[in-house]
C-alpha positions in Angstrom: 126.0 82.8 86.5 128.3 80.2 88.1 130.9 81.7 90.1 134.7 80.5 89.8 136.6 80.0 93.0 139.6 82.3 94.0 142.2 80.2 92.6 140.4 80.1 89.0 140.2 83.9 88.9 143.5 84.8 90.2 145.3 87.1 87.8 148.8 85.8 88.0 150.9 85.4 85.1 152.0 81.8 84.2 155.7 81.3 84.8 156.4 84.3 87.1 157.9 83.4 90.2 156.7 84.7 93.7 159.2 86.8 95.3 159.4 88.2 99.0 158.0 91.4 99.1 156.1 93.9 101.1 153.5 96.1 99.2 151.5 99.0 100.5 149.2 102.0 99.5 149.7 105.2 100.9 145.8 106.0 100.7 144.6 102.9 102.2 142.3 103.0 105.2 142.6 99.6 106.2 145.5 97.3 105.7 146.9 93.5 106.4 150.3 93.5 107.6 150.4 90.5 109.7 151.1 87.0 107.9 153.2 83.9 108.0 155.9 82.4 106.1 158.1 84.4 103.6 155.5 87.1 102.6 155.7 85.9 98.7 154.1 88.0 96.2 153.6 87.8 92.5 153.2 90.4 89.7 155.2 93.1 87.8 156.7 93.9 90.9 159.4 96.3 89.8 156.6 98.6 88.2 154.4 98.4 91.5 151.8 95.9 90.2 150.6 93.2 92.2 148.4 90.1 91.4 145.1 90.1 93.5 144.6 87.8 95.9 141.0 87.1 96.5 139.0 85.8 99.3 135.4 85.1 100.3 133.9 87.9 102.2 130.1 86.6 102.6 127.4 88.1 100.5 126.2 91.4 98.9 122.9 92.7 99.7 121.3 91.2 96.8 122.8 87.8 97.8 125.5 87.4 95.4 129.0 86.2 96.6 131.5 89.0 97.6 135.1 88.6 97.7 137.8 90.6 99.2 141.3 91.2 97.3 144.0 91.3 100.2 146.5 93.0 97.9 144.6 96.0 96.7 142.0 96.0 100.1 139.0 96.3 97.7 135.7 94.1 97.2 135.3 92.2 94.0 132.1 90.8 92.6 129.9 94.0 91.4 128.4 93.8 87.8 131.5 95.7 86.5 134.0 92.8 88.1 131.9 90.2 86.4 131.5 92.1 82.9 135.4 92.3 82.9 135.9 88.5 83.9 139.8 88.8 84.2 140.0 87.9 87.9 141.3 91.3 88.7 139.6 94.0 91.2 139.0 97.3 90.2 142.1 98.8 91.7 144.5 95.9 90.3 146.1 98.4 87.9 147.1 101.3 90.5 150.7 100.9 91.4 151.7 100.2 95.0 154.9 100.9 96.9 157.1 97.8 97.0 159.9 96.6 99.2 161.9 93.6 97.5 163.3 91.1 99.6 162.8 92.9 102.7 164.9 92.8 106.0 163.6 90.6 108.6 164.3 91.1 112.3 163.7 89.4 115.2 163.2 91.9 118.0 163.2 89.5 120.7 166.9 88.5 119.7 167.5 92.5 120.1 166.0 92.9 123.3 169.0 92.0 125.4 171.2 94.4 123.1 172.7 97.6 125.0 169.9 99.6 123.2 166.4 98.4 122.0 165.2 98.4 118.7 163.7 101.7 117.5 162.0 102.4 114.2 161.3 105.9 113.0 160.0 107.5 109.8 162.5 109.7 107.9 161.6 111.5 104.6 159.2 108.3 103.8 161.7 105.6 104.6 162.1 103.7 108.0 165.0 104.1 110.0 166.1 101.1 112.0 168.3 101.6 114.8 169.7 99.3 117.6 172.9 98.3 119.1 174.1 96.5 116.0 171.9 98.2 113.3 171.8 101.9 111.9 170.3 102.0 108.3 167.1 102.9 106.3 164.8 100.8 104.3 161.5 101.5 102.5 159.8 98.7 104.6 160.9 95.7 106.8 159.3 92.7 108.7 159.5 92.0 112.3 159.2 88.4 113.6 156.3 87.6 115.6 156.0 84.1 116.6 153.4 83.2 119.2 152.3 87.0 119.7 148.9 86.9 118.1 146.1 84.5 118.5 146.1 83.3 114.9 148.5 80.5 114.8 149.7 80.9 111.2 151.1 84.5 112.0 154.6 84.7 112.7 155.7 88.1 111.1 154.3 91.6 110.8 155.5 93.9 108.0 156.4 97.4 108.9 155.5 100.0 106.3 155.7 103.7 106.6 151.7 103.9 106.7 151.3 101.5 109.3 154.5 103.0 111.4 152.9 106.5 111.0 149.5 105.2 112.1 151.3 104.0 115.6 151.0 107.8 116.7 147.3 107.3 117.3 147.1 103.5 117.9 145.8 102.6 121.5 144.9 98.8 120.8 144.4 95.8 118.6 141.3 93.9 117.7 141.2 90.6 115.9 138.7 89.9 113.2 135.6 88.3 114.2 135.5 86.2 111.4 139.2 85.2 110.1 141.0 86.0 113.7 143.5 88.2 111.9 144.4 91.6 113.7 143.2 94.6 112.0 145.2 97.6 111.0 143.5 101.4 110.9 145.2 103.8 108.3 144.5 107.1 107.0 141.3 108.8 108.3 140.5 105.6 110.5 143.8 105.7 112.2 143.2 109.5 113.6 139.5 108.7 114.8 138.7 105.9 117.6 135.9 103.7 116.4 134.2 100.4 117.3 133.4 98.9 114.0 136.3 97.5 111.9 136.8 96.2 108.3 139.4 93.5 108.2 142.2 93.8 105.5 142.7 90.1 105.8 139.2 88.8 104.6 137.0 91.9 104.0 134.7 91.1 106.9 133.0 94.6 108.0 131.1 93.4 111.0 133.9 93.1 113.8 133.2 95.4 116.8 135.8 96.2 119.4 134.5 96.5 123.0 135.5 100.2 123.1 136.4 102.8 120.3 139.9 102.2 119.5 142.5 103.0 116.6 143.8 99.0 116.1 147.3 98.4 114.9 149.0 95.1 115.0 152.2 96.8 115.6 150.8 98.2 119.0 150.2 94.5 120.2 153.9 93.6 118.8 155.4 96.5 120.5 153.6 95.3 124.1 154.7 92.0 123.9 157.9 91.9 122.5 159.0 95.3 122.9 160.3 98.1 120.5 160.4 101.8 120.0 158.5 103.3 117.3 
């Protein structure tokens, strides 16, 4: 069987414009919150449905091509996926939490203020406080130019699960394959470990030098400063 490339399998509806948005799952164990540009997504965003974004992720044990869906943090390419032939991963119909047109903050610009940027969880929302800000949002993005090893990363999304995981984070490991920083969520955010599955490309063979709970927000806080 000939395996089509990701662009041929994406399930994006024709004519649906991309929109700046942040999507997240409360049940994920890994995530992808570091990226570049405006953070555009497509899909039926008002219903929490995001189009799959598939990237090659090595091979299955039988030698078949394996793909990783960044949107839904799931692998694609097993027989059930091939039988559907719709370019959608197994989690595509599961609604995600969505923040449309999210707030973008540059923490470096706030660093000189009378009060540093402070982020906290309040009833499932994120409270944003500084000398000039006092508001609550479902999610937001922080500018992160030059903070991470991968040159394409210039922003980090702050979602409720990622901010909650900061209570246990003690480092940030980069994927050995794609170079993107790793985010541990759920059960993996409360137990330090050495092997990490990348939420950006699906590589599952990155090992940190010691057992850690990895979170890109940890490194961003160390480099530019904010108080979660």
